[in-house]
N, C-alpha and C positions, 0 to 999 in steps of 0.2 A: 504493500500500500504506500502511495506517495505520502510522505510525512506531513505535507502541507494540506492534505485533504481534510474536509470536515464531513464525516459520514454520520456520526452519532454524537450527541451532546457529550457523551463520555470520552470523546477524543480530546475534550478541553478540560484542563484542570480548573480548580477554583480561581487560581491566579490568572489563568488565561481568560476565563469568563469575565473577570473584572477588568482585565486589559481591554477586551473587546467593548465592554460597556463604556469605559472611559473614552475610547476612540470614537464610539458612536456619538457621544456628547460633543466631541470636537467636530465631527462631520455635520451634526445638526447646526452648530454655530457657523460652519463654513462648508456647505455641501458641494460647492462648485470649484473643483481643482483639476489640474492636469496630471494627476498621479498615474493614470492609465494610458497616457498618450503613447501611441505605438503598440498598445496591447489589443488583442482580439480575444473575446470571450464567447463561448458557445452556450446557448441556452437550449437544452434538449428536453422538451416537455412531451413525454409519452402519455401524459394524462392531463386533462383540462386544468387550467389555472388562470386566474385573473390577477389577484393581488401579488402573489409570489412572483410570477413571471414579470409583470409590469414593474414591480418595485426593484427587482434585480436589474432589469434593463434601464430603468431610470437611474439607479445607482451607477451603473457602468457609464451611461451617457454623461452624467454630471461630473464624472471623473475623467472624461476625455477619451474613454476607450471606445471600441467598436464591438458590435454584437452581430453574431450570425446564429442560425439555429432554426428551430421549428416549434410550433405550438400544437401540431396535429401529426401524430406518427403515421396517419393514413396517407399523408402526402410524401412519405419518405420510402427508402428502400426496405424498411421494416415490413411494409405491405407486400414486398416481393419475397419475403422470407429471410432477409438479412438478420443475423444474430446480433444480440447486444454486444457480444465480444467484438465482432467486426466493426460495428458502428463506432464503438468507443476507440478502438485502435485507429480507425480511419480519421475520425474527427480530431484525435490527439495530434495528428500531423499538421492541422491547420491553425490551432489556437494555443493560447497560453493557459487557459483555464476552462473547465467545463462545469456548468450548473445543470443538474439533471433532476427531473421528476419522473418517477416510474411507478406503475401500479403494483409491482411485485416487491414484497418484503425482501430485503437483502440485495436488491439490484444495485444500489449505490455502493455498497461494500465491494461487490463484484467488480463494478466499473473502476473503482479506485485501485484494484489489484491488477487490472489488465491495461489501464490507461497509462500514458507517459507524462501526463500533466495533472495538476491537482483537480480533484472532484469535490464540488460542494453539493451535498444532498439537499434537494428542494422538496423532499418528501418521497418516501418509498413505501407504498402500500399503507398498511396500518402500523408500520414499524416506528419510524423516526422522522422528525421534521426539525432539525437542530436550529436553523436560522429563525424559524418561528419561535422557538423556545428563547432564543437570545433576544428577540424583539419583545417577547413577553416579559422577560427579566428586566429589560430596559424600561418598559412601561411600568412595571411594578416599582422599580427603584425611583422613577420620576415622580410617581403619584404618592408613594408612601414615605419617600425619603430614606428608605433602607430596604434590605432584602431579608434581614434576620427576624426570626420570631413572629411570623405572620400567620394568621388564620386564613387558609386558602380553601375555598369551597369549589369543587369541580362537579359540574352538572351535565347530565345528558349521556352521550355516547362515550363511555369510558372504556368499552371493550375494543372498539376499532379506532378510537380517536388518537392518532399518533401525536397530536399536539400535547395532550394531557400526559401521555407516557413520557415524552421528552422533558416536559416541564417538571414532572414529579422527580425525575432523576437529577435534573439540574438544581432544583431547590434543596436537594439533600445536603448541599454544602452550607445551608443557611438556617437550619433548625426550624423548619416549618411545622405547622399543625394542620393536617388535611381532614376535610370532610368530603367523602365521595357520595354523590347523590345520583342514583341510576336505578332503572328497573332491573329485575333479575337478569333479563336477557342481555343487558348491556353493562353489567358490573365490571369494575376494575379487574383486569386479569390477575390471577393468583401470583404470577411472577413479580408483579409490581408491588403487591402487598408483602410478599416475602422480602423484596428489596427494602421496603419501609421497616419491616421487623429487624432485618440485619443491621440497618443503619440507625436504629433507635428513633425512628420518626413516628410520632403518634398519629393515628387516623381512626376515623369511625365511618361506618357505612349506613346509609338510610335510603328509603325509597321516595320519600316525599320532599318537595322543595319547601321546607320550613326551617325555622331556626336560624335564618341568615342574619339576624341582628348582631351576631358575634363575628361576622366575616369582615376581613380587610379586603380580600379579593374574591369576587364571585365570577368564576370562569365558566361561562356558558359554552356549550357545543351543540352543533346540529346532529341529528340522527342521519347518518350517511347512507343513503339508499344504495350507493354504488358498492358498498362493502357487504351487502346482504346477498346470500345465495337463495334464501327463502323469502320471497316478497310478502308472503302472508305474515311472517314474523316482523318484517319492516312495517307493515300496515298497523300491526298491533301496538307498536311503540313510537311511531313517528311523531305523534303530537302529545307525548306523555308529559312534557313540561312546557310552560309558557310563562315567562317573566313579564309581569305587568308593572306599570309605574307605581301603583298603590302598594305593591309588595315591598317597595323600598322605603316606605314610611317606617320610622323607628330604627333604621339601620345606622351604623356608625357614620359619622361625617366623612371619614377618610375612605369609606368603601368605594371601590371602583369596579364597574362591571366590564369584564373583558370577554372577547369572543374572537376566535381566529378568522371568522367569516368564511364563506357566505352564511348568512342566517337564512332560515326558512320561516318557521313559525315559533321558534323558541324564545324570541325577544319581541314583544309588541312594539310597534312604532311609537307608542306613547312614551316609551322609555328614552327615546333619542334625545329629548329636550331636557332630561334630568342631568344635572351636573355630575352625577355619579356614573353616567354612561361614558365609557372611554374607548369603545371599540374602533371608532373611526380614527381617533388620534393614535391608537395602537397600530393600525394599519400604516399610518404615515411614518411611524417610528421605524418601520421595516426598511425604508430606504437607507437610513443612516446606519443601522446595524449591518445591513448587507454591504454597504460601502466598507465598513470596518473589516468584515469577514473576508471580502474579496482582496482587500489590500494586504491583510495578514497572510492569506494563502499565497500571494505573489511576493511576499517578503518586502513589502513597501512601507510597513509601519512596525 
């Protein structure tokens, strides 16, 4: 694996995470630089994306780099049967860095092993989404003034939600207290609960969206239709939670509602005007965090 790749949030130490967050703050203060002048970055999106792809491409453009790639694998040689191995080997000849999203768990790790340039994982199946995690951490630090000793409530699709899996692992450095809210069909997988137990991280599980008055961060997620093999199961759980503005009455002043987006039905539009809603600002933060990750992977910071 290329040592400059970012495949899993566990590829970064606590010190490295804090370095990236500090760099992101610098980029937020001054996002337009020529650090990537003469560099070419490939964005290979084998799976649909709006925020992740556009924020990566915005980050590259604001740093003076150039972007090649695709947003629909159907328009590539993949549709002719080309393997991921051959695609990555070929694209590595053209660029300095590859940003990749793929529907299969582990695809980014495999790409990092066969490619000759750094790979940044922009999401691989239900496994990991490390740059989303870093922008989540940046958003939490900005709104709370710290990362340590926070009550974080994770709501919705905790089984397939790669964002909550990565965030849980990253927050292990900062003494969090978790509450997992999900129906039985979408509970946090056992491996992540074992991870919490091994790292001394307290957590509790519940089915109902109640008791949020103690939360510092309320992390909402959508139920992901594309992850279900049984559509009847999806229909049973797709609208299980819906956050409404009135539900935020009596919550802590510092509470912020995060969501990796897109949302479907899980956050009512009446929440958008509440000052505790932070998900659109959260998406904006992705540009600065991804500038930091790109520059770190290329040895520029």
